[in-house]
C-alpha angles and dihedrals in degrees: 000000000000135000112260113236110234094242097040127100120256109258137168109294095028119139109226143162118240121203110220118224099184112116097243092053099027114168096000118134121215129189115243143171119236110235099176131015141156098068117151092232093060095246122145127196110219139178115209122226098215107007117101129197090235142351090266099046118110097197124065120250124274119195146149115257129190109195115211091201135022091249091062091067110026144143116279107270125243121265119270114279118253111277094023099123094046091061099051124118132192108278096037115132116239142160121243124210101231126164095338099316138081112246128195111251141162124230110244104172145003127212112261117259116261114269118261115262111256121224099250139127090225117104114266117261117255114274115262117254115275115261129197131220116283115237140168135188115291090208106045122342091194096051094042098037091150088072092062098099148114110262133188115240092253089068094052129076135168119282088253117207118202117207092199130238090319088069093083131234094334091048090239097279112184139163135180135225130175090238098052107017117216112002115197129188121227123221091279093052094256119144110230091225110090091216089076128066121230114273108251119228092012088151131048138082144236118238118263119255130206108262097167093114091056097043120099127204111283092227093059112119116251112259122225113274113266119232101273103193147324119273118265112249142170118247123225091357093296134107093266129178113284120272122249097286090146106010092162096057110120132195091262090065090070109109110255114261120257090245092056092044089049093051092051092048093049090051093049091047093053093047092054097048098264095306111143133187127221120260135171 
């Protein structure tokens, strides 16, 4: 598989994110590999990385998708810029990594700042336990009660908006915060607001892999969608832990961190004499 450059067409072997429209997974984005593309009817055959057909299925789901807009099947977005989480305010729109997918949420609370150190000879009190950022579903907190949680920053990213291939070399990636308004990346992956640092490794690519054994004939008729998951629900009237939407999701399904991806890309770049390929 290879990372899809933001301005490039979707082809077989592209890594993409698919936005799910089914009611039980509404708005969530899941990474997938394109198995078949280029049909005249706009259908794409994809295999999800971490989305299973049911809680008891061992293999990840394959299905035909027909995006109504470019943003419904898009390249994976870049990582958050440095300093992003420190500038968030309650009400900011985010995406939460939850059971293998990125779900739309709203920030509801931040942990309080640490107390100022008092001038005293007494030993300092023990630090308070670490707390995450409070979030809830941006679509329906009651229907998706499992998304009401406290999450560490590593599981939260901007609510990236992709302007499509017309957005230029960067693909037109933007996000909004109350503190900084609309933040847009330039072609080099640099946010135009000086409060943020440039996003490292915003360009590059992973080598292509042979997916012929997984590909199916493009003329095959789309099969009916398999039952993807059970709806999220609260138990006993409380914000309980989420139901087994994706019980089979393992730790390795978590998208690799930007630091790890960057290290791999740097290594590949050095081995090939500095040549790099475009990515997201």
